[in-house]
N, C-alpha and C positions, 0 to 999 in steps of 0.2 A: 553443529553439535556433537558429532561422535568423532569425527576427526582434526585434530586443530590442524590449521594451515592456512598458509597465506594468500587470501584468495584479490585480485579483483573484482569487487563487489559492484554493482549494479545500482544497489539504491544507495549507498555512499557514492557514488561518481555521480548519481543524478541531482542529490540533495547541492554535490558544491556547484556544479552546473549550473543548477537555481539559484545559485548564491551571487557566482558570476552575472548572470543573466540580470538579478533584480539589483546590484549592485549598478552594472552598467545602464540600466533606465534612471536609478538616483543620480547618476551622473548627468546623464542628459538633463535628466529636471531642473538640474542645479548649472547647467550649462557649462558643465565641465568635459570637455571635448575632449581631452587627451584621456581622460579615466573612464569616458564612455568608450572608446574607441580601443583602450586598451582589456577593459572588462570584457570586449564584445567579443574581442580574439580569445581571449581563453576560454568562453565558451564555447565560441564554433570548436576548439580544440578539444575540449573534453568531448561536445556533442556527436565529432566526428570519431574521436577514439573510442565510444561507446558503442558505435553503429559500426565501428569497422571489427572489433574486439569480441564486444560482447551480444552481438548477435546472431543468434544460430540461423542460418539459413534453410537450413533441412527441416527444425521444428517451426521456425517461423516464432521466435520466441526469444526473449533475452533471458541471458543465463548468469553467473558468477562463473570466472574461471582462477583454477589454481593455476598459482604462481609460480611453481615448481615444475611442473606438468605441460602450463599454457594451454590446457584442457577443459572444456566446458564443464562446470560441476551440473549436472544434467538432475535436477530438483526444479519442475516448476513451483514456485514462491510467488506469492505478490508483489514482490521486488520488482518483478518481470511486467508488471506494469505501470513503473513507477516512471518511467520517459517520458510516457503520457505528458505527465506534471509538469516536467521542464521543457517539451516541446523537444524533445530529441528526437523522436520517431520521424523519419519520411512518410508520407502518407501511406504506400504501401506498406510498411511497418505497422502502422497506427489499425492498416483495415486486417491485417494477417493476426495481430496477438486479441482485436477485439472480438474477431468475427470467430476466429478457430478457438481460443482460450477462454479471453474474460465469461463469453455467455453459453459455454460447452459445460452441459451438466455433469459431466465425468470430472469436471477440473475445478470448475470455479465459481459455476453457476448454482449456489446453493441454497437453500433456504435462508439464509442471513449470508449474504456475501459481505467478502468477499476472503475466502479462508488463505491463513497465511503460507501453507503449505497445500498445493492441488488434492482434492481429495480421493485421486487414483494413482497419489506416489506412496511407495510402500511403507518410508518416513511419518507416513502423514498419523495424527492422534490429538488428542485434545490436550495438549500438552506447550502449552504457550504459544511458541512461534513454530512448531509444527503443525498447524491444523486452525488455532483461535482466530477470532474475526477482531483486530485492531480498529475500532471505528475510524481515526485518522486516515491510515490509509486508504480507506473509501473515499476520506475526504479529498486527499489528492487526487484521488484517479477519478472521481467524479469533474474537480477541476478540469483532467488532461481532458476528459471525455469530450466537454463543453468546448475549449479550443479549439480541438478538432471536429467539430461539427456534429456531434453525437450527443444532441440533448436528452432525444428519448432515454437513452440508454445511461444519461449522466443520472436523472431523475427518478430513475428506478432506482439505481444503488443510492442514491439521497432519502427517498422514500422509506425505500425498507429499512434503510439503517436505522433512521428516525425511529420508524414504527416499532423495529426490536428494541431497540434501549428503550424506549417508554412503555413498552408493554412489561419486562422486566423491572423497570424501575417501580411501577402500579403495584406488582406482586413484592418487590422486594426492599424498597424503599431508598433504592440504592443505585447509582449509576457507574460500571464496572471498565476497568483497565481492559478484558477482554473478554469474546463472545463466541460460543461452540456453534459452528457454522451449519451444524445440522438441528438447530435450535430442540434438543432432545436432552440438554444437560445443563443444569442454571450454571450461570458464573460462578455461582460461591462451592461450586463442587469442580471445578475447573483444575486440574492439575498445573504449577508452575516448577522450573527447573531450582532444585537445591532440596535442603532440608526445610523439614516443617518447624517456622520459629513463631509461636506465640499462633498457630493455625484457629483460624476459628472452627474446624471440625477436626480432629485428630486423624479421621482415618485418610485423609491426604495431605499433600505436600503445602507449603505457603500454597495459600489462594492469590487469584488477581488483586489488585488493587481495589478497593471498592471508594466510592465520592471519587474518582479518578478524575482529576481537573481537564484534561486533554480531551479524554471522550466528554466531558460537560460543554467544553467546550468548543469544540467539531458539531456538536450534536445541536446548541444554539444556533454557529452559522449556517448549517445545516435547513434547518426550522425555516432562517429568514431567506436560505436560496428558494425553498420549496415555495414557500410567499410570494416571492417575487415572479418564479416561474406562473404561479396560477392569476396572477393580474395582470399577466402579459396579453 
């Protein structure tokens, strides 16, 4: 946010990898063997590149990397868990980021998981991507955890996310775009980058989007996942 620079981004690379993997699966279902193989190769290349270039062996975490300096941008963010979602991590890497970081109370294990920036980072604050919780990220991470065999951990994130969203909905009648990971500030008072335009409250910047469709969608899906888990 502070220094505009070109970066190799973990989140974007992961999403592109997942698209390639999905297209490969679709081609396989349609018996298009050539396209299935082509997109499988694309996926594998992106996967290998992410693990080679964006995983820091010292910190055991995925970081963005500055294009100009080829150095890691060492700010721990929720993007570092998205490789779980696309099946990018090797088993050892999955264990490292889950056991050392995801459930670390000094980083991402907050009353409302998962902050977009670790709470022990100097840049952490309740300002959109500097620390607020985006439920769709939680959903993606929970899907990844399930794929890697972390069912208990995945269901904790799912159930806690649903509980927190519904608690605020019961109080405010609104499903928000993002939330306070510390559960101290109402989403209606959380800041957003940029100047206030038709703000709900004049003393803060433009607030999170209210009745946010993405949050509503993933919340519904997480409720279904929770019900399915309880019935198994």
